[in-house]
Steps between C-alpha positions, in 0.01 A plus 500: 500500500625772705837473653556658832835653564647408837489788737696551813289642771603776735549257786756290312695804386505638855630171637780491241602858584492432874709185454753689285532783755541256789761300308700811414479619861627168635783485246604858574508428876709187441738700281533767768573242771761330280667832424518587872647159586755526219602846620544376858708205379714728285556733796603210728737373231651846452549539876665159518735575212586840646581351842714228336707751305536726805637200695718406203650850491562491875663156470729625222608798713567269794705270274713795393544606865598142594767497228637834620501385864666168406776684315548719809524185710201533734141396431236687700215311662241731339474713187205733430300337779547149355691256718779297343599145588857416404622141539720263301594752232135588433287799586123466531238771534132556426341821372131531596246523217183534709205263531710229668755483216872572496775498241756251638857542379802275553838631386828308487800711600832461321833591667530820295161627626295424189167325536324232300125458523404156626131576556279799417137404543169618637379276780241494775616691804282302736463127547190348341241373744217272403142603573361223719178674599289331231349169603561249222328163493761224524272231358410336830220557744302816516 
């Protein structure tokens, strides 16, 4: 009895090679797209952090200027282009961060001119508005 060894024909080998090349091409394209998206996300995050810390620095300078002005006895209505609201022993101001965000600060003034931070937070600069342009089925009729 003669045993025949299994042989892979040229057609089968070509199909395996073509499949391997196509698979590697698809995976490399997916990897490239993921890397680009990750880079864009990292850049947006870096820009956001940079704008926050720029606003934080500006807010700290304004706080120092408010303390100096309070010790002198007269609070200005604006410092470094940021308007101040003084009422009831508190001073409020907002430093813009870009993209509809602002760093909102509330300081409590003491009689000796020192300040205490009551609020120091990033918040939306614009009021939120719902998108009502999409027609949603309410469960009745057509």
